[in-house]
Structures are given as C-alpha cells and as structure tokens.
N, C-alpha and C positions, 0 to 999 in steps of 0.2 A: 241552207241559206242561199238565197238567190244573189248572185254576184252582179254588180253593175258592170257595164261594158268598160273596156280600157279607156282611161281618160285621155290617152294620147292618140290612139288610132281608131277607137270605137270597136275593136275586136271583142268577140264574145267567148272565145275559147280561152278560158283562164284556168290554169292548173295550179295545184299546190306543190310547192317544192320545199326541200329541207336544206338549210345552209350547211349542216354537217355532212350531208351527202355530196354537196358540191365541193367542199373542202376536204373530203375524205378524212374526217376526224370525229372525235366524240361529240355527242349532241350538246348544243348550247341551250341555255334557258330560253332564249328567244330564237327558235330554230326554224320556224315555219314562215313561208311567205307565198304570195300569189304572183304568178308570172303570166303575162299575155303571150300566147303561143304565136301571135301574129307579129308583134313588134318587139317582143322580149322585154317590155317594161316590167319592172318588179315593184311590188308594193312593200310597205313597211313590214318588219318582222313581228311575229306573234308567238305566244307560248303554245299555241295549238292551231290546227287547221281552221277552227272556228274563229279564233281571235284574229288570225291572219286575214280571214274573209271580212271580218268587221272593219279592220283598218283599211283594207282594200276599198271597201265601199264608202269610206269617208272621202269627202271632196272639199276643196278649199271653199267652194261656193255654198257648202252646207251651213246652216245657221248654227253658230256657236258664239259664246260671249266675246271671244277674241276677234272674230270676223265682224261682229256687230259693232265693236268698239272701233275697229279700223274704218269701217264704212261711215260711222258717224263723224270720225275725225276728218275723213276725206271730204265730207259734205260741209264741214264747218268753214265758214267764210272768214278769212283773216281780216282783222280790222287794224287800221293804223291809228295810233294816238295822235291827236292834234298837237302840233308843236307850239312853242311860245310865239 
C-alpha cells in the first residue's frame, strides 16, 4: 500500500511501529501504527500493518458521510423568524 505523506509536515518517510514494543509489554489487539520519521507524528492504531496504513491514509478532508454532513450544515444559512 502506498502511504500518503505526513499530514503535518509532508514527510514521506513513514514507518510502522508497534505499541507493545514501545511499552515493552505483551501485544495489544490494536498494536500497529504509522509514524513520520521527520516530525514523529503518529497515526491511529490498527490490528495489522496494513490496517494501520489504511487509517494513516484517511484524512479529514476525505469524503465521508460525517464530513459531508458537517459541510452542508456549515453552508446552511441561519434564518430568523419574523417577530410579532
């Protein structure tokens, strides 16, 4: 899977890390994450290196129902009711 650049610094050197190795403990169900080697930004945890890559590649600007809903609400123009 081709990883997107870091959303914070634009770095392209992204490595897979394991939470259990960082904490020196038994593996967690969500144990894998991606880390930018330039700015050390970390992505969400995944159950495998592949799933960690998939969530790393997700961006807030990607189209999804929640973002579409927020965008349409932001565009809605509030109206004031006429008073008596």
